[in-house]
C-alpha positions in Angstrom: 0.2 -0.1 -0.2 1.7 3.3 -0.8 1.5 6.3 1.5 -1.5 8.8 1.8 -1.2 12.3 2.8 -3.8 14.7 3.8 -3.1 18.2 5.3 -6.3 19.7 7.2 -5.6 23.2 8.8 -1.9 22.6 9.8 -2.4 18.9 10.6 -0.7 16.4 8.8 -2.2 13.0 8.1 -0.4 9.8 6.5 -1.2 6.7 6.1 1.8 4.2 5.7 0.7 0.2 5.1 -2.9 0.7 7.2 -1.2 2.6 10.0 -2.3 6.3 10.8 0.1 8.7 12.1 -0.5 12.2 12.9 1.3 15.3 13.3 -0.3 18.7 14.6 1.2 21.9 14.4 -0.2 24.8 16.8 -0.8 28.2 15.4 -1.7 31.3 17.3 -4.8 33.7 16.0 -5.8 36.7 16.5 -9.7 37.6 17.2 -10.3 40.9 16.6 -14.0 42.6 17.2 -15.2 45.5 15.8 -18.4 47.5 17.2 -20.5 49.0 14.5 -23.7 51.0 14.6 -24.7 49.4 11.0 -27.0 46.3 11.1 -25.5 43.0 10.5 -27.0 42.9 7.2 -25.2 46.2 6.3 -22.0 44.9 7.5 -22.3 41.8 5.6 -23.4 43.3 2.6 -20.3 45.4 3.1 -18.0 42.8 3.4 -19.2 40.5 0.8 -18.8 43.6 -1.6 -15.1 43.1 -1.0 -14.7 39.8 -1.7 -15.8 37.5 -4.3 -16.7 34.1 -4.1 -14.1 31.6 -5.3 -16.8 29.1 -6.3 -16.7 25.2 -6.5 -13.2 24.3 -5.8 -13.7 20.8 -6.5 -14.8 21.6 -10.3 -12.3 24.4 -10.4 -9.5 22.0 -9.7 -10.6 19.3 -12.0 -10.8 21.8 -14.8 -7.1 23.0 -14.2 -6.1 19.5 -13.9 -8.0 18.2 -16.8 -6.3 21.2 -18.9 -2.8 20.2 -17.4 -2.7 24.3 -16.8 1.0 25.7 -15.5 1.2 26.7 -12.2 0.9 30.7 -13.6 -2.2 29.7 -15.1 -3.4 28.4 -11.5 -2.5 31.4 -9.7 -4.1 33.9 -12.6 -7.4 31.6 -12.2 -7.6 31.8 -8.7 -6.6 35.7 -8.4 -9.2 36.7 -10.8 -11.5 35.2 -8.3 -10.3 37.6 -5.4 -11.9 40.2 -4.7 -10.3 44.0 -4.2 -10.0 43.3 -0.6 -7.6 40.4 -1.2 -9.5 37.8 0.4 -12.4 35.7 -1.0 -15.3 33.9 0.4 -14.8 29.8 0.2 -18.2 29.0 0.8 -21.7 29.8 3.1 -23.4 28.0 5.7 -26.7 29.0 6.8 -25.9 28.4 10.3 -29.2 30.2 11.6 -31.2 27.8 9.6 -29.2 24.7 10.9 -29.8 26.4 14.8 -33.3 26.4 14.2 -33.7 22.7 14.6 -32.0 23.1 18.1 -34.8 25.8 18.9 -32.6 28.6 18.6 -33.4 30.2 15.1 -31.0 33.3 14.0 -32.4 34.1 10.6 -30.2 35.9 7.9 -26.8 34.6 9.6 -24.4 32.8 7.9 
């Protein structure tokens, strides 16, 4: 059996001969809270206007691999999908709808 490796948020997981190996790398994050008089929807709309949605990353990867894109083409394709802020949205989750299943509805929150 070959070696398989998966990267998950700084954690490397390998499978060698059926044996799982794991290495965890710790990182420090800085949580910043900004107080505003604007509504949640206004702040959300403002942020989303500065960030594009990357889209279906699985499909994008398949297309790049199928065309045997050069690394420059990969970088150019991704850069075109990044908003003017330099950030991009990888996906959205309607957690308000999910929380409603626990009796804690939060409409409009992602």
